[in-house]
N, C-alpha and C positions, 0 to 999 in steps of 0.2 A: 021457489022451493029449494033450489040447489044451494043458495047461500046458507040456509039453515042447516043443511046437511054438513057443510064444511065447518060451521061453528060447532055443531054437535060433535063432530069428529075431533076437532081441536080440544074441546072440553073433555072428551073421553081420554085423549092422550095426556092432557094436563093432569087429570085426576090420577091416571095410571102412573105418570112420572112422579107425582107427589107421593103416591103410595110406595113406589120403589125406593125413593129417597128416605121415607119414614122407616120402612122395613130395614134398609141398610144401616140407618142411624142406630136403631135399636139392636142390631146385630153387633155393631162396632162399639157401642156405648160401654159395655163392660170392659173391653180391652183399653179403651181410653181412660176409664176410671182407675183401672189397675195401674196403668202407666203413670197416671197422676199421683196415685198413692206411693208408688215406688220413688218417684221424684221427690215427693214431700218427705219421705223417710230418709232419703239421702241428704236432703237439705237439713233436716233435724240432726242427723248424725254429724254433719260438718259443723253445724251450729254448736252442738253440745261439746264437740272436741275443742272448739275454740273458746267458748264461753265458760265451760265448766271450771277450768283452772282459775279464771278471773272471779267467778262466783265464790269458789272455795276460799280464795285469797281475801275476798271482801268479808265473808263470814268470819274468817280468822281475825281480820282487823277489827271487826265489831266486837268479838269476844275480848280481844286485847284492850279495846277502848273501855269496855265494861270493867275490866280488871284495873285499868289505870285510873278510872274515876271513882272506884270504890274507896270510900274514905279510909277504910282499914289500911289499904296499901298506900294511898296518896299521903296521908298524914305522916306515915313513917318516912316516905320518900322526901317530903318537904322539911322534916325535922324542925318542929315548931318552938323550941324553947326560947329563942330570942325575940319572937314576934309578940305583938299584942294580939288580942282576939280579933280586933277589927282588921289588922294587917293580915293575919292568917286567913280570915274570911275572904278578903280581897284576893289574896294569892290563890286560894283554893278555887274560887269562882272563876278567876282568869284561867287557871289551869284546866278546869273542866270545859270551859268554853273553847279554849285553844285546842284541846284534844278533840272535841266534837267538830270544830271547824276543819281541823286537819284531816278528818275522816269523812267529811260531808259527801264526797263523791261516791262513797261506798253504797249510798242509797240506790244507785243505778243497778247494782248487782244483787241486792238483797230484797226480800219481799217487803211489801208495805207494812205488814204486821211486825216484822223484825225491826224495821226502821222506827215504827211507832214505839216499840218497847225501848229502843235505844234513846229516843227523845224523852220518853217518860223518865227513864233512869237519870238522864242528864238533868232534867227539871227537878226531879225529886232530890237529887244530890245538892243542887243549888239551894233549894228550899230548906233542906235539913240544916245545912251550914248557916244559912241566914237566920232561921228560927232559933237555932242554938246560940248564935251571937247575940240576938235580941234578948234572950233569956238571961244572959250573963251581965254582971255589973260592968260599968264602963272601964274600970281598971283591970279587967280580967286579962290573963295572959293567953298566948297561943296554946299553951299546955292545957289550960282550963277548957278552952274551946275543943281541943282534941279529945279530952276526957269526956266532955259532954256529948260530943258527936258519937263517939264510940259507945258510950252508955246508951244513948238513944237507939243505936243500931242493935246493941245486944238485947234490948228489951223487946224487940220485934220477934214475933213467933217464928218467922222465916226470913232469911236474909234476902232482900229484894235483888241483890246483885247475883246471887246464886240462882234465883228463880229466873231472872232475865237470861243468864247464860244458858240455863237448861232449856228455856223456850227456844233460843236461837239454835241450840244443838239439835232439838227435835225437828226443826225445819230441815236440817241437813240429812236426816235419816232416809228419806225417800231417794236421795241421790246415791246411796250405797246399797 
């Protein structure tokens, strides 16, 4: 009978010990959670002070890229009078692709939606120039292509480059 008494006493002490540990844990748990939240807030603060300037710079470069591949600006910059339509098409497509490749790393700092908008603008610009070149006769000049591209853009209800830039800017509003 004696061994059962010792086992029963050990079991009582074990249950009491577990109860004390459980009670202590639930008393300390709110303090641990608060400490964890403070640490997380500090990490976010450090993160935001380091990455915010990089993110702003990335969004700035994305807006600049949209402006640089906008045919209205690009065709003026490339000055097309001496080119044939096919030569200008090749130059414009290379320029768009080079600008995009030059800024490809910005996708790390901008949202997936912003990057999708940028890719769509790039693809739409290439398609616009390609389709306009196909619609022109073989002997067309670069000026003819420029006129046709600008005419196509002016016939749109809203400028897609302005829409893309405003969508990117809206993403930045929560940061300020």
